[in-house]
C-alpha positions as protocol buffer text, in pm:
chain_id: "A"
residue {
  index: 1
  type: MET
  ca { x: 8982 y: -8011 z: 4587 }
}
residue {
  index: 2
  type: SER
  ca { x: 9036 y: -8037 z: 4212 }
}
residue {
  index: 3
  type: ARG
  ca { x: 8865 y: -8224 z: 4024 }
}
residue {
  index: 4
  type: ILE
  ca { x: 8893 y: -8421 z: 3641 }
}
residue {
  index: 5
  type: GLU
  ca { x: 8630 y: -8211 z: 3446 }
}
residue {
  index: 6
  type: ARG
  ca { x: 8772 y: -8227 z: 3119 }
}
residue {
  index: 7
  type: ILE
  ca { x: 8918 y: -8570 z: 2929 }
}
residue {
  index: 8
  type: GLU
  ca { x: 9104 y: -8444 z: 2581 }
}
residue {
  index: 9
  type: LEU
  ca { x: 9264 y: -8708 z: 2346 }
}
residue {
  index: 10
  type: TYR
  ca { x: 9472 y: -8658 z: 2090 }
}
residue {
  index: 11
  type: HIS
  ca { x: 9630 y: -8914 z: 1780 }
}
residue {
  index: 12
  type: VAL
  ca { x: 9927 y: -8775 z: 1693 }
}
residue {
  index: 13
  type: SER
  ca { x: 10154 y: -8918 z: 1366 }
}
residue {
  index: 14
  type: VAL
  ca { x: 10515 y: -8767 z: 1324 }
}
residue {
  index: 15
  type: PRO
  ca { x: 10600 y: -8891 z: 960 }
}
residue {
  index: 16
  type: LEU
  ca { x: 10964 y: -8988 z: 993 }
}
residue {
  index: 17
  type: PRO
  ca { x: 11244 y: -8889 z: 731 }
}
residue {
  index: 18
  type: ALA
  ca { x: 11330 y: -9206 z: 636 }
}
residue {
  index: 19
  type: PRO
  ca { x: 11181 y: -9560 z: 724 }
}
residue {
  index: 20
  type: PHE
  ca { x: 11324 y: -9700 z: 1059 }
}
residue {
  index: 21
  type: TYR
  ca { x: 11381 y: -10072 z: 1137 }
}
residue {
  index: 22
  type: PRO
  ca { x: 11357 y: -10154 z: 1491 }
}
residue {
  index: 23
  type: SER
  ca { x: 11488 y: -10449 z: 1606 }
}
residue {
  index: 24
  type: TRP
  ca { x: 11204 y: -10571 z: 1835 }
}
residue {
  index: 25
  type: ILE
  ca { x: 10938 y: -10588 z: 1556 }
}
residue {
  index: 26
  type: PRO
  ca { x: 11161 y: -10747 z: 1266 }
}
residue {
  index: 27
  type: GLY
  ca { x: 11020 y: -10678 z: 919 }
}
residue {
  index: 28
  type: TYR
  ca { x: 10805 y: -10389 z: 1008 }
}
residue {
  index: 29
  type: PRO
  ca { x: 10942 y: -10055 z: 913 }
}
residue {
  index: 30
  type: GLN
  ca { x: 10835 y: -9751 z: 1080 }
}
residue {
  index: 31
  type: ARG
  ca { x: 10724 y: -9473 z: 881 }
}
residue {
  index: 32
  type: GLU
  ca { x: 10581 y: -9249 z: 1111 }
}
residue {
  index: 33
  type: ASN
  ca { x: 10619 y: -9190 z: 1510 }
}
residue {
  index: 34
  type: ARG
  ca { x: 10288 y: -9236 z: 1666 }
}
residue {
  index: 35
  type: LEU
  ca { x: 10152 y: -9165 z: 1997 }
}
residue {
  index: 36
  type: THR
  ca { x: 9843 y: -9057 z: 2192 }
}
residue {
  index: 37
  type: LEU
  ca { x: 9871 y: -8745 z: 2403 }
}
residue {
  index: 38
  type: ILE
  ca { x: 9610 y: -8686 z: 2689 }
}
residue {
  index: 39
  type: ARG
  ca { x: 9523 y: -8366 z: 2860 }
}
residue {
  index: 40
  type: LEU
  ca { x: 9338 y: -8368 z: 3148 }
}
residue {
  index: 41
  type: LEU
  ca { x: 9164 y: -8032 z: 3284 }
}
residue {
  index: 42
  type: THR
  ca { x: 9082 y: -7959 z: 3605 }
}
residue {
  index: 43
  type: SER
  ca { x: 8789 y: -7744 z: 3784 }
}
residue {
  index: 44
  type: ASP
  ca { x: 9076 y: -7527 z: 3919 }
}
residue {
  index: 45
  type: GLY
  ca { x: 9178 y: -7474 z: 3525 }
}
residue {
  index: 46
  type: ILE
  ca { x: 9471 y: -7680 z: 3594 }
}
residue {
  index: 47
  type: GLU
  ca { x: 9581 y: -7880 z: 3295 }
}
residue {
  index: 48
  type: GLY
  ca { x: 9821 y: -8213 z: 3304 }
}
residue {
  index: 49
  type: ILE
  ca { x: 9935 y: -8372 z: 3008 }
}
residue {
  index: 50
  type: SER
  ca { x: 10096 y: -8719 z: 2950 }
}
residue {
  index: 51
  type: ALA
  ca { x: 10176 y: -8916 z: 2626 }
}
residue {
  index: 52
  type: GLY
  ca { x: 10240 y: -9288 z: 2536 }
}
residue {
  index: 53
  type: PRO
  ca { x: 10302 y: -9473 z: 2222 }
}
residue {
  index: 54
  type: ALA
  ca { x: 10065 y: -9604 z: 1957 }
}
residue {
  index: 55
  type: PHE
  ca { x: 10114 y: -9868 z: 1722 }
}
residue {
  index: 56
  type: SER
  ca { x: 9816 y: -9717 z: 1473 }
}
residue {
  index: 57
  type: ARG
  ca { x: 9513 y: -9545 z: 1576 }
}
residue {
  index: 58
  type: GLU
  ca { x: 9409 y: -9860 z: 1840 }
}
residue {
  index: 59
  type: ARG
  ca { x: 9333 y: -9560 z: 2084 }
}
residue {
  index: 60
  type: GLU
  ca { x: 9084 y: -9386 z: 1881 }
}
residue {
  index: 61
  type: GLY
  ca { x: 8752 y: -9522 z: 2097 }
}
residue {
  index: 62
  type: ILE
  ca { x: 8910 y: -9487 z: 2432 }
}
residue {
  index: 63
  type: GLY
  ca { x: 8752 y: -9158 z: 2503 }
}
residue {
  index: 64
  type: SER
  ca { x: 8439 y: -9290 z: 2563 }
}
residue {
  index: 65
  type: VAL
  ca { x: 8567 y: -9549 z: 2805 }
}
residue {
  index: 66
  type: LEU
  ca { x: 8772 y: -9287 z: 2998 }
}
residue {
  index: 67
  type: GLY
  ca { x: 8517 y: -9066 z: 3064 }
}
residue {
  index: 68
  type: PRO
  ca { x: 8332 y: -9277 z: 3310 }
}
residue {
  index: 69
  type: TYR
  ca { x: 8607 y: -9419 z: 3490 }
}
residue {
  index: 70
  type: LEU
  ca { x: 8850 y: -9070 z: 3512 }
}
residue {
  index: 71
  type: LEU
  ca { x: 8587 y: -8777 z: 3506 }
}
residue {
  index: 72
  type: GLY
  ca { x: 8511 y: -8621 z: 3836 }
}
residue {
  index: 73
  type: ILE
  ca { x: 8774 y: -8798 z: 3994 }
}
residue {
  index: 74
  type: ARG
  ca { x: 8992 y: -8604 z: 4259 }
}
residue {
  index: 75
  type: SER
  ca { x: 9320 y: -8480 z: 4095 }
}
residue {
  index: 76
  type: ASN
  ca { x: 9559 y: -8584 z: 4357 }
}
residue {
  index: 77
  type: ASP
  ca { x: 9404 y: -8890 z: 4482 }
}
residue {
  index: 78
  type: LEU
  ca { x: 9685 y: -9110 z: 4265 }
}
residue {
  index: 79
  type: GLU
  ca { x: 9570 y: -9426 z: 4470 }
}
residue {
  index: 80
  type: THR
  ca { x: 9209 y: -9427 z: 4309 }
}
residue {
  index: 81
  type: VAL
  ca { x: 9343 y: -9353 z: 3988 }
}
residue {
  index: 82
  type: ARG
  ca { x: 9620 y: -9622 z: 3997 }
}
residue {
  index: 83
  type: GLN
  ca { x: 9261 y: -9843 z: 4098 }
}
residue {
  index: 84
  type: ARG
  ca { x: 9020 y: -9694 z: 3814 }
}
residue {
  index: 85
  type: LEU
  ca { x: 9355 y: -9751 z: 3524 }
}
residue {
  index: 86
  type: ARG
  ca { x: 9421 y: -10112 z: 3642 }
}
residue {
  index: 87
  type: GLU
  ca { x: 9036 y: -10191 z: 3607 }
}
residue {
  index: 88
  type: LEU
  ca { x: 9065 y: -10065 z: 3287 }
}
residue {
  index: 89
  type: SER
  ca { x: 9292 y: -10310 z: 3237 }
}
residue {
  index: 90
  type: TYR
  ca { x: 9059 y: -10548 z: 3262 }
}
residue {
  index: 91
  type: LEU
  ca { x: 8916 y: -10437 z: 2938 }
}
residue {
  index: 92
  type: GLY
  ca { x: 9221 y: -10509 z: 2798 }
}
residue {
  index: 93
  type: LEU
  ca { x: 9342 y: -10141 z: 2759 }
}
residue {
  index: 94
  type: ARG
  ca { x: 9626 y: -10094 z: 2945 }
}
residue {
  index: 95
  type: ASN
  ca { x: 9732 y: -9740 z: 2994 }
}
residue {
  index: 96
  type: PRO
  ca { x: 9997 y: -9690 z: 3238 }
}
residue {
  index: 97
  type: TRP
  ca { x: 10095 y: -9383 z: 3041 }
}
residue {
  index: 98
  type: ILE
  ca { x: 9786 y: -9174 z: 3197 }
}
residue {
  index: 99
  type: GLU
  ca { x: 9926 y: -9155 z: 3541 }
}
residue {
  index: 100
  type: PRO
  ca { x: 10148 y: -8914 z: 3488 }
}
residue {
  index: 101
  type: ALA
  ca { x: 9917 y: -8639 z: 3403 }
}
residue {
  index: 102
  type: PHE
  ca { x: 9786 y: -8686 z: 3714 }
}
residue {
  index: 103
  type: TRP
  ca { x: 10162 y: -8646 z: 3852 }
}
residue {
  index: 104
  type: ASP
  ca { x: 10165 y: -8311 z: 3626 }
}
residue {
  index: 105
  type: ILE
  ca { x: 9839 y: -8172 z: 3810 }
}
residue {
  index: 106
  type: LEU
  ca { x: 9998 y: -8264 z: 4129 }
}
residue {
  index: 107
  type: ALA
  ca { x: 10334 y: -8094 z: 4074 }
}
residue {
  index: 108
  type: LYS
  ca { x: 10125 y: -7741 z: 3910 }
}
residue {
  index: 109
  type: GLU
  ca { x: 9923 y: -7762 z: 4258 }
}
residue {
  index: 110
  type: LYS
  ca { x: 10189 y: -7737 z: 4457 }
}
residue {
  index: 111
  type: GLY
  ca { x: 10323 y: -7475 z: 4235 }
}
residue {
  index: 112
  type: LEU
  ca { x: 10689 y: -7698 z: 4232 }
}
residue {
  index: 113
  type: PRO
  ca { x: 10881 y: -7866 z: 3951 }
}
residue {
  index: 114
  type: LEU
  ca { x: 10761 y: -8262 z: 3919 }
}
residue {
  index: 115
  type: TYR
  ca { x: 11101 y: -8335 z: 4013 }
}
residue {
  index: 116
  type: ARG
  ca { x: 11081 y: -8163 z: 4321 }
}
residue {
  index: 117
  type: VAL
  ca { x: 10726 y: -8371 z: 4404 }
}
residue {
  index: 118
  type: LEU
  ca { x: 10871 y: -8705 z: 4311 }
}
residue {
  index: 119
  type: ASN
  ca { x: 11203 y: -8627 z: 4488 }
}
residue {
  index: 120
  type: PRO
  ca { x: 11129 y: -8414 z: 4816 }
}
């Protein structure tokens, strides 16, 4: 039974060659593409990776909050994962982008591509 043993977070910023003016946030030109990348490592050495968009470094301190919620959890217990992420949202931390990392682990545990796990 594989459990989450380690959580790594990376705050990534990729400069854009020219400013981008998204229509959904007028007056706020984007000069870089920002994201937060999570890497979950299991007790069996399997990794799951996922990423979510970020405006700035708003998720900088999220690691200290995620640890107690996700460390030690069974990597294939998606019901508990969803519950824990829902509980985090009560603190104002809405991070649905984390769940795909668990799906990534599940697919690797089964030795299948993710699309086969999601659509058997």
